[in-house]
BAFI-3210 file (N, C-alpha, C; in Angstrom, 3 decimals, decimal comma, padded with zeros to 6 digits):
// residues 305
n [1|2|3|4|5|6|7|8|9|10|11|12|13|14|15|16|17|18|19|20|21|22|23|24|25|26|27|28|29|30|31|32|33|34|35|36|37|38|39|40|41|42|43|44|45|46|47|48|49|50|51|52|53|54|55|56|57|58|59|60|61|62|63|64|65|66|67|68|69|70|71|72|73|74|75|76|77|78|79|80|81|82|83|84|85|86|87|88|89|90|91|92|93|94|95|96|97|98|99|100|101|102|103|104|105|106|107|108|109|110|111|112|113|114|115|116|117|118|119|120|121|122|123|124|125|126|127|128|129|130|131|132|133|134|135|136|137|138|139|140|141|142|143|144|145|146|147|148|149|150|151|152|153|154|155|156|157|158|159|160|161|162|163|164|165|166|167|168|169|170|171|172|173|174|175|176|177|178|179|180|181|182|183|184|185|186|187|188|189|190|191|192|193|194|195|196|197|198|199|200|201|202|203|204|205|206|207|208|209|210|211|212|213|214|215|216|217|218|219|220|221|222|223|224|225|226|227|228|229|230|231|232|233|234|235|236|237|238|239|240|241|242|243|244|245|246|247|248|249|250|251|252|253|254|255|256|257|258|259|260|261|262|263|264|265|266|267|268|269|270|271|272|273|274|275|276|277|278|279|280|281|282|283|284|285|286|287|288|289|290|291|292|293|294|295|296|297|298|299|300|301|302|303|304|305]
n.u [-089,456|-086,970|-085,480|-082,847|-081,416|-078,667|-079,070|-076,826|-075,970|-078,293|-078,355|-075,954|-074,243|-073,926|-072,201|-073,983|-073,563|-074,705|-074,367|-072,090|-072,979|-075,660|-076,489|-078,935|-080,451|-082,874|-085,724|-086,187|-088,191|-089,078|-091,128|-092,048|-093,312|-091,858|-091,976|-092,152|-093,138|-095,509|-096,986|-096,916|-098,667|-100,957|-101,641|-102,280|-104,520|-106,238|-106,453|-107,777|-110,367|-111,955|-111,129|-110,287|-110,101|-108,038|-107,771|-105,787|-104,532|-102,706|-103,492|-105,207|-102,838|-101,624|-103,357|-104,843|-107,823|-109,343|-108,087|-108,415|-111,246|-111,697|-110,379|-111,728|-114,371|-113,754|-112,922|-114,900|-114,245|-114,770|-114,611|-112,775|-112,218|-110,070|-109,735|-108,114|-108,849|-111,127|-113,738|-112,386|-113,140|-116,328|-118,836|-121,686|-121,265|-122,024|-119,920|-118,410|-117,831|-117,360|-115,480|-112,632|-111,828|-111,646|-113,273|-114,970|-117,079|-119,382|-119,443|-116,958|-115,271|-115,870|-115,083|-112,338|-111,554|-112,483|-111,412|-109,421|-107,550|-105,620|-105,715|-103,534|-103,437|-101,457|-101,739|-101,163|-101,403|-102,504|-102,842|-105,256|-106,781|-106,173|-106,138|-105,205|-102,431|-101,748|-104,380|-105,571|-107,198|-106,855|-106,851|-105,839|-103,644|-101,446|-101,006|-099,156|-098,808|-096,896|-095,332|-093,469|-090,917|-090,139|-092,609|-093,627|-094,338|-093,852|-095,802|-097,289|-096,388|-095,829|-096,988|-096,682|-094,763|-094,891|-092,838|-093,896|-095,434|-098,879|-100,749|-099,311|-098,967|-101,531|-102,686|-101,197|-101,714|-104,244|-104,210|-102,966|-104,798|-107,283|-106,626|-106,989|-109,585|-112,922|-113,150|-114,334|-116,143|-118,517|-120,464|-119,068|-119,296|-121,901|-122,467|-121,056|-122,477|-124,990|-123,981|-123,701|-126,235|-127,698|-126,498|-126,107|-124,479|-125,383|-127,217|-128,273|-131,208|-131,458|-133,799|-134,838|-135,808|-133,284|-130,601|-128,704|-125,207|-124,488|-126,460|-126,607|-124,112|-124,535|-126,916|-125,758|-123,894|-125,840|-126,957|-125,059|-123,720|-121,967|-119,802|-118,513|-115,903|-114,168|-112,581|-111,379|-110,791|-109,545|-110,857|-113,991|-115,629|-114,146|-114,401|-117,271|-117,650|-116,203|-117,889|-120,591|-120,846|-121,109|-119,327|-118,306|-116,779|-113,138|-110,467|-111,636|-111,675|-110,202|-107,752|-105,796|-105,341|-103,334|-101,555|-102,723|-103,047|-104,552|-106,403|-105,936|-108,027|-109,039|-107,091|-106,395|-108,994|-109,042|-106,868|-107,776|-109,812|-108,731|-107,610|-109,650|-111,620|-114,330|-115,681|-117,734|-116,601|-116,318|-115,657|-115,463|-115,485|-114,003|-114,920|-112,443|-110,441|-111,126|-110,576|-107,954|-106,844|-108,830|-108,265|-107,441|-109,669|-109,606|-107,726|-109,071|-111,175|-109,853|-108,375|-110,473|-111,327]
n.v [109,765|110,854|113,877|114,634|116,918|117,801|118,921|120,798|121,748|123,084|125,107|126,503|129,477|131,055|132,320|133,479|133,185|133,901|131,536|131,605|130,448|128,840|125,511|123,628|120,322|119,819|118,533|116,429|115,311|112,488|113,266|112,878|110,044|106,850|105,976|103,561|101,862|103,125|102,348|099,448|099,404|100,248|098,460|096,281|097,125|097,282|094,720|093,677|092,350|092,734|095,222|097,827|101,058|102,229|104,498|107,028|109,602|110,579|111,351|113,779|115,435|115,804|117,248|116,033|115,524|116,241|114,806|112,293|111,901|112,003|109,605|107,555|107,873|107,506|104,981|103,438|102,165|101,255|103,228|103,246|105,288|106,057|106,951|109,162|110,239|111,183|112,818|113,414|112,378|112,385|111,561|111,201|110,279|107,503|105,537|105,472|103,724|104,045|104,304|101,897|099,131|098,251|099,794|100,362|100,310|097,776|097,356|098,589|096,856|094,598|094,974|095,095|092,556|090,979|091,654|091,579|093,433|095,922|099,294|101,007|104,345|106,757|105,852|103,806|100,870|100,788|099,180|099,287|099,263|096,903|094,674|091,292|090,991|088,631|087,704|089,657|090,903|088,719|087,798|089,642|091,442|094,129|097,572|099,998|103,448|106,025|108,889|108,546|106,649|104,622|103,954|102,032|098,652|098,218|097,052|095,526|093,402|095,063|094,482|096,194|098,526|102,074|105,274|108,466|111,596|111,784|113,052|113,658|110,672|109,839|111,295|110,367|107,736|107,992|109,206|106,903|104,808|105,860|105,140|102,444|099,620|099,999|098,933|095,702|095,259|095,400|093,306|093,107|095,603|095,853|094,211|095,078|097,457|096,387|095,394|097,597|098,691|096,896|096,671|099,374|101,967|102,394|102,911|102,462|103,908|105,219|103,642|105,122|107,707|109,453|111,373|109,702|109,771|109,488|110,440|113,365|113,994|113,614|115,481|117,890|117,981|118,179|120,562|122,480|121,934|120,916|122,255|123,012|123,100|120,481|119,374|116,576|114,849|111,715|108,696|106,811|109,002|110,132|108,309|108,262|110,736|110,612|109,109|110,003|112,971|115,106|114,263|115,640|117,421|118,192|118,482|119,167|117,778|117,440|115,783|113,593|110,986|108,252|108,935|109,125|110,894|112,071|115,153|116,612|118,001|120,663|122,758|122,229|122,744|125,525|126,368|126,212|127,813|130,180|130,282|130,121|132,361|132,856|130,641|128,077|126,287|123,502|121,356|117,927|116,244|113,898|113,380|112,944|113,510|116,178|117,400|117,433|119,363|121,715|124,126|125,562|127,322|129,510|130,990|131,123|132,720|135,174|135,982|136,398|134,035]
n.w [000,829|002,872|003,856|005,652|008,042|009,939|013,173|014,116|011,893|010,969|012,825|012,404|011,294|008,189|005,022|002,272|-001,286|-004,412|-006,869|-009,784|-012,179|-013,221|-013,511|-014,430|-015,178|-015,876|-017,748|-020,224|-022,001|-024,366|-026,962|-029,499|-030,962|-032,101|-035,482|-036,488|-034,501|-033,915|-036,481|-036,124|-033,989|-035,099|-036,855|-035,383|-034,259|-036,401|-036,814|-034,856|-032,763|-030,183|-029,218|-026,812|-025,646|-023,262|-021,092|-019,471|-017,260|-018,475|-020,988|-020,540|-019,180|-021,753|-023,025|-025,107|-025,713|-027,849|-030,145|-029,132|-029,028|-031,892|-032,665|-031,170|-032,415|-034,954|-035,438|-033,603|-031,300|-028,152|-024,926|-021,944|-018,904|-016,710|-013,107|-012,826|-015,491|-015,628|-017,592|-019,965|-021,945|-022,869|-020,565|-021,450|-023,967|-026,219|-026,455|-024,282|-021,455|-018,930|-015,663|-015,094|-013,068|-009,366|-008,167|-010,229|-013,216|-014,248|-017,104|-018,192|-016,522|-017,420|-020,357|-020,233|-019,428|-021,316|-023,756|-026,807|-027,283|-025,743|-025,893|-024,401|-023,070|-022,047|-019,463|-016,337|-015,733|-013,089|-009,969|-008,864|-011,087|-012,243|-010,483|-009,595|-011,156|-012,896|-013,578|-014,865|-017,983|-019,696|-022,209|-023,989|-026,175|-025,831|-026,456|-025,492|-024,579|-023,781|-022,061|-020,248|-020,155|-017,932|-017,184|-019,172|-019,615|-016,829|-015,342|-016,711|-019,360|-022,656|-025,980|-028,107|-027,403|-026,908|-026,805|-025,826|-026,481|-025,568|-027,351|-029,740|-030,393|-030,757|-032,682|-034,919|-035,072|-036,006|-038,637|-039,911|-039,375|-040,833|-043,297|-043,216|-043,520|-042,124|-038,666|-037,730|-035,356|-034,409|-033,348|-030,880|-029,802|-029,523|-027,566|-025,397|-025,074|-024,133|-021,756|-020,536|-020,336|-018,869|-016,301|-014,844|-012,964|-009,914|-006,431|-003,189|-001,941|001,489|003,815|005,839|005,100|004,965|003,311|000,725|000,552|-002,227|-003,589|-002,785|-003,955|-006,605|-007,095|-006,707|-008,603|-010,902|-010,049|-010,573|-013,022|-016,128|-016,585|-014,185|-011,702|-009,873|-006,878|-005,025|-001,928|-000,485|-000,649|-000,002|-000,758|-002,853|-004,646|-004,991|-006,176|-008,448|-009,844|-010,047|-010,454|-013,128|-015,728|-018,360|-019,672|-020,147|-017,549|-015,868|-012,955|-010,127|-008,507|-006,639|-007,113|-007,509|-005,750|-003,228|-001,478|001,402|002,635|000,316|-000,851|000,045|-000,221|-002,788|-004,172|-003,622|-004,992|-007,636|-007,636|-007,581|-010,102|-011,895|-011,252|-012,352|-012,298|-011,130|-008,434|-006,606|-003,900|-002,898|000,112|002,435|006,044|007,505|005,608|005,497|007,838|008,082|006,362|006,835|008,110|006,366|005,347|006,708|005,220|002,950|003,933|004,776|002,448|000,467|-001,006]
ca.u [-088,230|-086,565|-084,255|-082,743|-080,428|-078,334|-079,235|-075,826|-076,063|-079,457|-078,034|-074,827|-074,277|-072,909|-072,637|-074,563|-073,224|-075,237|-073,489|-071,915|-073,599|-076,823|-076,518|-079,895|-080,430|-084,074|-086,398|-086,411|-088,783|-089,118|-092,515|-092,522|-093,246|-091,137|-093,078|-092,438|-094,047|-096,956|-097,232|-097,395|-099,940|-102,358|-101,905|-102,714|-105,693|-106,967|-106,867|-108,714|-111,929|-112,640|-110,291|-110,463|-109,126|-107,905|-107,459|-105,437|-104,399|-101,567|-104,163|-105,581|-101,958|-101,102|-104,657|-105,275|-109,055|-110,090|-107,751|-108,949|-112,874|-111,863|-109,777|-112,936|-115,459|-113,174|-112,954|-115,994|-113,836|-115,056|-113,516|-112,934|-111,645|-109,560|-109,878|-107,128|-108,838|-112,349|-113,939|-111,271|-114,135|-117,731|-119,618|-122,778|-121,036|-122,297|-118,761|-117,962|-118,324|-116,982|-114,422|-112,328|-111,073|-112,254|-114,422|-115,126|-118,499|-119,459|-119,201|-115,748|-114,467|-116,132|-114,623|-110,987|-111,289|-112,924|-110,876|-108,161|-106,505|-106,076|-104,938|-103,504|-102,931|-101,178|-102,215|-100,007|-101,922|-102,623|-103,309|-106,771|-107,682|-105,706|-106,114|-104,267|-101,819|-101,935|-105,685|-105,810|-107,198|-105,753|-106,434|-105,424|-102,393|-101,304|-100,222|-099,066|-098,235|-096,671|-094,368|-092,518|-090,540|-090,271|-094,032|-094,029|-093,929|-093,612|-096,684|-098,041|-095,461|-096,294|-096,447|-096,222|-094,414|-094,609|-092,675|-094,172|-096,716|-100,051|-101,245|-098,641|-099,266|-103,014|-102,577|-100,586|-102,645|-105,776|-103,698|-102,731|-106,143|-107,956|-106,537|-107,624|-110,821|-113,598|-113,185|-115,296|-116,133|-120,117|-120,744|-118,207|-119,633|-123,403|-122,329|-120,901|-123,634|-125,875|-123,671|-123,730|-127,730|-128,265|-125,809|-126,036|-124,183|-126,388|-126,913|-129,475|-131,647|-131,850|-135,006|-135,270|-135,707|-132,283|-130,124|-127,673|-124,137|-124,310|-127,803|-126,258|-123,341|-125,286|-127,927|-124,925|-123,532|-126,882|-127,334|-123,893|-123,727|-120,792|-118,736|-117,924|-114,523|-114,440|-111,736|-111,821|-109,979|-108,905|-111,797|-115,171|-116,499|-113,669|-115,128|-118,590|-117,557|-115,740|-119,141|-121,916|-120,648|-121,202|-118,124|-118,448|-115,402|-111,791|-109,678|-112,611|-111,474|-108,602|-107,540|-104,571|-105,048|-102,487|-100,678|-103,564|-102,932|-105,770|-106,305|-105,849|-109,235|-109,697|-106,372|-106,791|-110,185|-108,572|-105,828|-108,592|-110,692|-107,861|-107,219|-110,828|-112,511|-115,422|-116,398|-117,838|-115,425|-116,454|-114,971|-116,086|-113,973|-114,719|-114,477|-111,094|-109,504|-111,163|-109,968|-106,448|-106,618|-109,880|-108,028|-107,252|-110,706|-109,504|-107,019|-110,287|-111,897|-108,845|-108,089|-111,638|-111,379]
ca.v [110,245|111,675|114,409|114,804|117,930|117,845|120,028|121,976|122,598|123,938|126,388|127,368|130,747|130,974|133,376|132,919|133,900|133,503|130,799|132,285|129,977|127,722|124,590|122,836|119,538|119,732|117,357|116,863|113,993|112,277|113,574|112,223|108,303|106,177|105,796|101,879|101,393|103,535|101,454|098,319|099,429|100,457|097,214|095,612|097,745|097,011|093,180|093,419|092,152|093,244|096,439|098,764|102,422|102,322|106,124|107,489|110,755|111,253|112,078|114,988|116,104|116,270|118,008|115,367|115,168|116,312|113,605|111,069|111,725|111,505|108,253|106,644|108,127|106,859|103,327|102,693|101,340|101,492|103,978|103,532|106,451|105,909|107,923|110,417|110,714|111,436|114,156|113,569|111,694|112,849|110,537|111,006|109,720|106,260|104,735|105,779|102,625|104,477|104,009|100,447|098,578|097,577|100,824|100,663|099,851|096,433|097,232|098,646|095,846|093,220|095,079|094,851|091,212|089,992|092,160|091,090|094,373|096,914|100,685|101,833|105,819|107,653|105,419|103,064|099,730|100,921|098,051|099,435|098,822|095,465|093,465|090,548|091,070|087,437|087,205|090,712|090,824|087,391|087,479|090,924|092,221|095,480|098,651|100,954|104,725|106,764|109,857|108,212|105,111|103,876|103,348|101,161|097,268|098,119|096,198|094,714|093,735|095,741|093,990|097,335|099,727|103,488|106,314|109,787|112,342|111,228|113,846|112,917|109,219|109,553|111,955|109,677|106,473|108,390|109,065|105,631|104,109|106,453|104,370|101,043|099,410|100,089|097,748|094,851|095,195|095,769|092,498|093,569|096,996|095,927|093,145|096,044|098,286|095,487|095,032|098,875|098,826|095,807|097,014|100,716|102,198|102,777|103,055|102,320|105,013|105,089|103,528|106,198|109,049|110,470|111,497|109,104|110,700|109,395|111,343|114,531|114,377|113,674|116,472|119,205|117,888|118,415|122,045|123,310|121,501|120,156|123,430|123,470|122,178|119,837|118,610|115,648|114,192|110,130|107,600|106,649|109,962|110,267|107,360|108,689|111,942|110,284|108,237|110,564|114,369|115,007|114,542|115,909|118,423|117,938|119,209|119,717|117,085|117,694|114,481|113,231|109,842|107,022|109,343|108,676|112,357|113,023|116,390|117,388|118,571|122,150|123,510|122,160|123,579|126,993|126,959|126,398|128,970|131,570|130,106|130,208|132,703|133,029|129,353|127,397|125,324|122,808|120,468|116,974|116,029|113,246|113,957|112,822|114,544|117,628|117,576|117,608|120,991|122,685|125,343|126,763|127,855|130,806|131,693|131,619|134,093|136,314|136,396|136,385|132,895]
ca.w [000,838|004,251|003,831|007,294|008,001|011,374|014,092|014,186|010,497|010,862|013,737|012,236|010,683|006,851|003,990|001,037|-002,255|-005,595|-007,758|-011,125|-013,143|-013,016|-014,730|-014,322|-016,237|-016,338|-017,895|-021,643|-022,590|-025,985|-027,192|-030,722|-031,080|-033,272|-036,332|-036,659|-033,239|-034,391|-037,533|-035,542|-033,367|-036,143|-037,492|-034,368|-034,000|-037,688|-036,923|-033,617|-032,961|-029,343|-028,805|-026,063|-025,489|-022,018|-021,168|-018,354|-016,902|-019,505|-021,989|-019,919|-019,136|-023,149|-023,852|-026,359|-025,753|-029,226|-030,627|-028,412|-029,391|-033,240|-032,811|-030,935|-033,403|-036,381|-035,058|-032,995|-030,275|-026,647|-024,222|-020,264|-018,345|-015,251|-012,197|-013,273|-016,742|-015,945|-018,135|-020,915|-022,864|-022,186|-020,028|-022,201|-025,101|-026,119|-026,465|-022,794|-020,510|-017,523|-014,893|-014,712|-011,604|-008,328|-007,962|-011,566|-013,546|-015,078|-018,448|-018,301|-016,157|-018,604|-021,239|-019,945|-019,216|-022,394|-024,769|-027,283|-027,517|-024,867|-026,439|-023,068|-023,810|-020,870|-018,188|-015,817|-015,289|-011,584|-009,202|-008,439|-012,056|-012,877|-009,366|-009,731|-012,680|-013,736|-014,372|-015,672|-019,123|-020,089|-023,757|-024,560|-026,522|-025,191|-026,857|-024,178|-025,040|-022,176|-022,050|-019,371|-020,484|-017,048|-016,980|-020,100|-019,301|-015,574|-014,713|-017,763|-020,605|-023,894|-027,261|-028,560|-026,634|-027,541|-025,719|-026,518|-025,907|-026,288|-028,426|-031,144|-030,728|-031,066|-034,241|-035,924|-035,075|-036,709|-039,816|-040,368|-039,486|-041,709|-044,503|-043,101|-043,695|-040,790|-037,868|-037,852|-034,087|-034,002|-032,215|-029,689|-029,285|-028,845|-026,187|-024,238|-024,722|-023,456|-020,220|-019,680|-019,915|-017,608|-015,284|-014,671|-011,602|-008,840|-005,134|-002,395|-000,982|002,904|004,074|007,142|004,509|004,915|001,931|000,522|000,129|-003,683|-004,023|-002,591|-004,949|-008,039|-007,039|-006,440|-010,108|-011,475|-010,054|-010,843|-014,430|-016,288|-016,506|-012,763|-011,311|-008,514|-006,261|-003,876|-001,259|-001,051|-000,018|-000,634|-001,300|-004,135|-005,709|-005,442|-006,761|-009,938|-010,595|-009,988|-011,088|-014,388|-016,166|-019,898|-020,079|-019,892|-016,770|-014,338|-012,085|-009,564|-007,803|-006,204|-007,866|-006,899|-004,584|-002,021|-000,668|002,181|002,939|-001,187|-001,579|000,206|-000,935|-004,468|-004,767|-003,251|-006,105|-008,636|-007,792|-007,804|-011,516|-012,718|-010,480|-012,829|-012,397|-009,865|-007,848|-005,602|-003,056|-002,236|001,005|003,660|007,393|007,919|004,912|005,705|009,183|008,034|005,974|006,937|008,586|005,172|004,939|007,248|004,250|001,828|004,387|004,954|001,067|-000,516|-002,195]
c.u [-088,122|-085,565|-084,116|-081,293|-080,041|-078,508|-077,948|-075,839|-077,255|-079,150|-076,932|-075,106|-073,553|-073,125|-072,968|-074,092|-073,980|-074,175|-073,373|-072,604|-074,446|-076,869|-077,588|-080,468|-081,814|-084,585|-086,723|-086,994|-088,843|-090,803|-092,789|-092,199|-092,383|-092,190|-093,044|-093,155|-095,409|-097,682|-098,005|-098,485|-101,176|-102,595|-102,703|-104,326|-106,788|-107,317|-107,682|-109,908|-112,829|-111,383|-110,906|-109,724|-109,133|-107,230|-107,112|-105,126|-103,397|-102,316|-104,698|-104,170|-101,319|-102,279|-104,893|-106,675|-109,708|-109,336|-108,350|-110,273|-112,556|-111,368|-110,972|-113,959|-115,071|-113,424|-114,114|-115,520|-114,329|-114,120|-113,965|-111,821|-111,169|-109,842|-109,283|-107,738|-110,514|-112,766|-113,149|-112,075|-115,392|-118,243|-120,897|-122,342|-121,298|-121,152|-118,042|-118,321|-117,947|-115,659|-113,996|-111,992|-112,049|-113,391|-115,394|-116,862|-118,380|-119,049|-117,740|-114,665|-114,578|-115,380|-113,121|-110,910|-111,627|-112,174|-109,504|-107,158|-106,596|-104,931|-104,583|-102,706|-102,665|-101,768|-101,121|-100,108|-101,671|-103,215|-104,762|-107,586|-107,403|-106,296|-105,034|-103,670|-102,106|-103,321|-106,252|-106,062|-106,309|-105,534|-106,003|-104,219|-102,289|-100,520|-100,148|-098,225|-098,112|-095,535|-093,165|-091,955|-090,353|-091,687|-094,384|-093,419|-093,578|-094,576|-097,405|-097,169|-096,393|-096,023|-095,978|-096,006|-094,101|-094,363|-093,023|-095,506|-098,063|-100,873|-100,733|-099,110|-100,545|-103,095|-102,138|-101,190|-103,800|-105,227|-103,567|-104,119|-107,219|-107,553|-106,746|-109,196|-111,646|-113,336|-114,491|-115,621|-117,836|-120,685|-120,346|-118,846|-120,853|-123,342|-122,016|-121,631|-124,576|-125,581|-123,969|-125,128|-128,085|-127,610|-125,242|-125,219|-125,232|-126,201|-128,404|-129,751|-131,987|-133,203|-135,747|-135,664|-134,822|-131,687|-128,787|-126,639|-124,290|-125,565|-127,143|-125,283|-123,927|-126,226|-126,936|-124,265|-124,780|-127,338|-126,258|-123,583|-122,059|-119,450|-117,919|-116,690|-114,747|-113,211|-112,108|-110,555|-109,623|-110,205|-112,854|-115,784|-115,855|-114,180|-116,711|-118,628|-117,193|-117,127|-120,283|-121,835|-120,718|-119,928|-118,113|-117,399|-114,043|-111,175|-110,378|-112,367|-110,087|-108,614|-106,271|-104,250|-104,301|-101,673|-101,545|-103,584|-104,333|-105,206|-106,266|-107,147|-109,685|-108,497|-106,352|-108,010|-109,891|-107,700|-106,725|-109,395|-110,182|-107,595|-108,492|-111,495|-114,032|-116,312|-116,751|-116,969|-115,917|-115,643|-115,556|-115,086|-115,028|-114,164|-113,272|-110,128|-109,840|-110,682|-108,376|-106,217|-107,629|-109,385|-107,537|-108,576|-110,479|-108,672|-108,203|-110,859|-111,067|-108,612|-109,542|-111,553|-112,558]
c.v [111,048|112,609|115,135|115,900|118,066|119,003|121,437|122,569|123,472|125,177|127,145|128,528|130,506|132,008|133,055|133,902|133,228|132,747|131,648|131,683|128,990|126,814|123,276|121,740|119,526|118,582|117,422|115,236|113,631|112,363|112,750|110,894|108,141|105,673|104,019|101,148|101,734|102,786|100,354|098,346|099,498|099,199|096,445|095,912|097,252|095,573|092,896|092,975|092,532|094,234|097,227|099,708|102,451|103,715|106,442|109,046|111,525|111,943|113,309|115,864|116,652|116,844|117,337|114,738|115,267|114,986|112,482|110,790|111,313|110,434|107,232|106,474|107,251|105,278|102,747|102,077|101,943|102,085|103,829|104,641|106,202|106,927|109,248|110,985|111,147|112,980|114,217|113,108|111,998|111,437|110,275|110,249|108,371|105,361|104,656|104,623|102,707|104,086|102,276|100,247|098,302|098,521|101,066|100,206|098,538|096,397|097,753|097,340|094,591|093,520|094,667|093,591|090,558|090,651|091,588|092,054|095,471|098,340|101,275|103,334|106,422|107,004|104,003|101,760|099,795|099,276|098,081|099,162|097,265|094,418|092,583|090,354|089,807|086,978|088,576|090,820|089,829|087,180|088,492|090,838|093,432|096,449|099,872|102,320|105,560|107,830|109,453|106,719|104,103|103,055|102,117|099,628|096,957|097,004|095,088|094,830|094,148|094,835|094,927|098,534|101,102|104,491|107,527|110,358|111,802|111,782|113,529|111,438|109,038|110,412|110,990|108,281|106,762|108,568|107,872|104,710|104,639|105,560|102,992|100,857|099,964|098,682|097,036|094,348|095,403|094,800|092,816|094,922|096,644|094,933|093,952|097,083|097,568|095,489|096,641|099,138|097,943|096,151|098,287|100,892|102,698|102,584|102,673|103,530|104,675|104,460|104,526|107,800|109,938|110,493|110,641|110,196|110,603|110,462|112,940|114,934|114,792|114,835|117,820|119,202|118,546|120,116|122,848|122,953|121,123|121,045|123,744|122,385|121,509|119,273|117,534|115,115|112,641|109,565|107,302|107,929|110,344|109,382|107,831|109,911|111,720|109,432|109,347|112,442|114,194|115,381|114,682|116,762|118,011|118,745|119,976|119,054|117,038|116,585|114,016|111,652|108,914|107,643|109,138|109,983|112,784|114,086|117,380|118,338|120,238|122,973|123,404|123,015|125,149|127,658|126,954|127,386|130,326|131,738|130,495|130,898|133,008|131,638|128,793|126,541|124,734|121,737|119,169|116,189|114,868|113,831|113,777|113,563|115,929|118,101|117,751|119,076|121,737|123,781|126,088|127,411|129,338|131,501|131,981|132,761|135,230|136,955|136,302|135,347|132,164]
c.w [002,033|003,685|005,059|007,375|009,579|012,102|014,007|012,817|010,271|011,511|013,456|011,297|009,222|006,037|002,862|-000,103|-003,526|-006,358|-009,275|-011,880|-012,787|-013,873|-014,125|-015,361|-016,853|-016,976|-019,447|-022,290|-024,043|-026,156|-028,432|-030,947|-032,106|-034,266|-036,754|-035,719|-033,464|-035,468|-037,151|-034,791|-034,109|-036,823|-036,435|-034,231|-035,267|-037,650|-035,653|-033,945|-031,664|-028,641|-027,549|-025,926|-024,016|-021,583|-019,844|-018,234|-017,840|-020,539|-021,611|-019,872|-020,744|-023,673|-024,991|-026,233|-026,868|-030,004|-030,162|-028,911|-031,117|-033,125|-032,381|-031,836|-034,626|-036,311|-034,388|-031,418|-028,958|-025,894|-022,700|-020,006|-016,948|-014,249|-012,512|-014,705|-017,021|-016,510|-019,524|-022,229|-022,217|-021,782|-020,928|-023,631|-025,104|-025,949|-025,093|-021,834|-019,163|-016,932|-014,557|-013,181|-010,682|-007,857|-009,494|-011,990|-014,123|-016,381|-018,622|-017,696|-016,991|-019,721|-021,271|-020,316|-020,355|-023,782|-025,347|-027,449|-026,478|-025,383|-025,057|-023,576|-022,254|-019,540|-017,847|-015,453|-013,625|-010,864|-008,762|-009,628|-012,352|-011,694|-009,558|-011,022|-013,469|-014,263|-014,767|-017,188|-019,846|-021,283|-024,542|-024,979|-026,137|-026,106|-025,874|-024,508|-023,698|-022,772|-021,362|-019,681|-019,204|-016,669|-018,097|-019,836|-017,871|-014,840|-015,600|-019,244|-021,896|-024,920|-028,036|-027,870|-027,348|-026,577|-026,796|-026,225|-026,572|-027,408|-029,710|-031,286|-031,169|-032,553|-035,095|-036,158|-036,144|-038,102|-040,621|-040,398|-040,384|-043,357|-044,770|-043,353|-042,147|-040,333|-037,775|-036,114|-033,712|-032,983|-031,023|-029,073|-028,934|-027,595|-025,216|-024,079|-024,158|-022,098|-019,715|-019,384|-018,929|-016,206|-015,070|-013,286|-010,948|-007,517|-004,416|-001,819|000,489|003,237|005,035|006,389|004,357|003,642|002,025|000,206|-001,552|-004,411|-004,111|-003,552|-006,275|-008,114|-007,116|-007,951|-010,996|-011,591|-010,698|-012,519|-014,721|-016,256|-014,973|-012,509|-010,117|-008,158|-005,357|-003,341|-001,684|000,064|-000,599|-001,077|-002,582|-005,250|-006,157|-006,122|-008,365|-010,640|-010,680|-010,285|-012,408|-015,051|-017,868|-020,402|-019,490|-018,487|-015,676|-013,143|-011,448|-008,599|-007,725|-006,590|-006,860|-005,596|-003,126|-001,027|000,104|002,552|001,358|-001,321|-001,266|-000,497|-002,513|-004,940|-004,493|-004,422|-007,493|-008,870|-007,880|-009,430|-012,174|-011,752|-010,819|-012,855|-011,154|-009,539|-006,402|-004,970|-002,416|-001,310|002,071|005,024|007,722|006,911|005,204|006,983|009,123|007,299|006,043|007,537|007,499|004,901|005,536|006,193|003,270|002,560|004,290|003,399|000,011|-001,437|-002,087]
res [v|l|v|d|i|a|k|d|a|l|q|a|r|t|r|f|e|w|p|r|q|l|d|l|p|g|y|h|p|v|t|r|p|h|g|k|q|v|r|e|a|s|q|l|i|a|e|s|r|r|p|v|l|y|v|g|g|g|v|v|k|a|r|a|w|s|e|l|k|e|l|a|e|l|t|g|i|p|v|i|t|t|l|m|a|r|g|v|f|p|d|s|h|p|q|n|l|g|m|p|g|m|h|g|t|v|a|a|v|g|a|l|q|r|s|d|l|l|i|a|l|g|t|r|f|d|d|r|v|t|g|k|l|s|t|f|a|p|l|a|k|v|i|h|a|d|i|d|p|a|e|i|s|k|n|r|v|a|d|v|p|i|v|g|d|c|k|e|v|i|s|q|l|i|s|l|l|k|r|e|r|p|l|a|i|d|e|w|a|n|y|l|q|d|l|k|r|r|y|p|t|g|y|d|e|p|q|d|g|s|l|s|p|q|h|v|i|k|r|i|g|e|i|t|g|p|d|a|y|y|a|a|g|v|g|q|h|q|m|w|a|s|h|y|l|p|w|e|l|p|g|r|w|l|n|s|g|g|l|g|t|m|g|y|c|v|p|a|a|m|g|a|k|l|c|v|p|d|k|i|v|g|g|i|d|g|d|r|c|f|q|m|t|n|q|e|l|t|t|c|a|l|e|g|i]
***
């Protein structure tokens, strides 16, 4: 968006008066999903044999991590967490297959591509996840739940569209699925666990004895532990951070995601430290991102951040 104000308008003098009445329309989203759509979704889940929980940042915004874990453990459905959702479902949980897409794990990509049902919660079918849309998850039906109706069927047409807050949607799904028989997905779950075991996320160590960035990031995470907060800029370091830091707790990952905002890391880390002064806050940044906002370290020094 470009907002251009003419120079004469900027230079002119005027008299300001407070308006007598403020009428701000605001944002009033639909939070409670339609019951019929949720019932259709639960029926599809009960009938599926290769389902996947495809979880995005909307679940973090809805603070629905407890409900997500209950749904996953109730059904046994494997979980993949997008870049914006890292930590909303613990990486150490056996059902977590990691991050999907072009920078994702083999298990997560394999799960999407071979699934017969995608349960997309608070996610937007980003092109970094889907790649070429016509070849993405070709055998899968789609349940798509999002609070923003503009996102639903924008990239991938939903068989069951659900507009609502993810916390409400997941809670209602849990209530309905508790009445169903256990899902018959043991063969599917075992197949994906085998993929996860055979193709772990890894990296090559330099032969000259120097430290790889992946090793450095992983070691920092081991030292600080899962309760630390991290911000990242945009680029390869962002992907390394998403893979090698210990994402066990929700809301610890500060990331601009699809906005692609280089320079985000330093000011985001500053803001986080002001919010949680007693916690460790780290920033994983790349050289060019850091050069865009590194002057804010002066602010940190002046303000004791």
